[in-house]
N, C-alpha and C positions, 0 to 999 in steps of 0.2 A: 552434540545434536543427535536426534534419533536418525535412523537410516531412511526412513519414508520421506520422500521428496515433499509431499503436502505438509507433513508435520514440521519439517524443517522450515518451510515457507511461513507456517503459522509462528514459530519460535521466532524467526527473524522480525516478522510483522509486528509481534508484540514488543519488540524493543524499540520500535520508531517512537521517539519522544512526542508527547503531546504538543501540538502546534507546528509540528514538522510533517513533511510528506517525502515519499521516495517513489520509485518508479518500478514497474514490474520488471524491467530489465536490470535494474541495480540489485534487486533481490536475486534474480537469476545468476548474475555474474558472481555475486558474493557466495552463492551455493555451488559454484563451479560448473554451471550449466548455462552458459552465456546465451545460447540459442533457445532457451526455454522460457522465455518471458511470458508466452502465451499459456504455458503450463502453470506458471505462477498466478495468472489470472483465473484459471480453472479451479486451482486450490482455493483461491480466495472467494470464488463464487459459491463454493460449497461449504464455507466456514461458519455460515449463520446457524447451523444446527448443533454446533459444538457446545459443550458445557462451559469451557473456559473462553472468555471474550477475546476476539481476534479484531484488532482496529483496522479492518480492511479499508475503511474509508480514507485512510492515510496513505493509500497506494494509488497513483495516478499514472497516466502514460508519460512518456519521455519528454514532453513539452508541457506537462502540467494539466492537461485535460482530464476531466473526471469521466474517463471512458467506461468505467465500471458502474456508473451511476444507476443504470437500468437493472442492476442486480440487487439493489436495495429496495426495501418496501417503501413506497411513495416516491413521487417524481423527484422531490428535493432532499430526500434524507441524507444523501452522502454530503451534499452542500451544507445542510444545516449542521450535521455532526462536525464538519470541518470549521465552519463559522463559530460554533460553541467552543471550539479549541483556540480561537483567535486566528485562524487562517481565513483570509479574504478570498472570496471566489467571485469572479465576474464572468458572465457568458459561458458557464460551465468550465472555467479555467482558473487555477490557482494564480492569485495576484502575487507578485514577487516570488515566483517559482523558485528562482536561483537562490534566493535569500532563505527560503523555507526548506530547501531540498537537503535530504539527509541520505548520505551515502553509505550503506553498511560496510563496504570495502574500506572505507576510510575512518569509520567510526568505531568499528568492531575488529577484534583480533580473531581471524579465522581459525 
């Protein structure tokens, strides 16, 4: 992985499988910066200008809330992107969050 923290966040986020979600904290822990979940959010807030797609809609808070939804164009864009991938959302929260949760620390070799 590249040395730039934001680039490393983008690389991990691109590995989240379609139909799965992870949390800001899970990405931060995987990158060895457990207390940097807010910085993961900052990185994802700024990814929309990149040439290569980053599926930031697959990253939610630790209980499955779409806490970053206001950084997407349109009020329901994040929810619509998740639902298009088969992830049910109700009241701005991922339904069956535990079932859909993807932990990079368990799924990827660091």
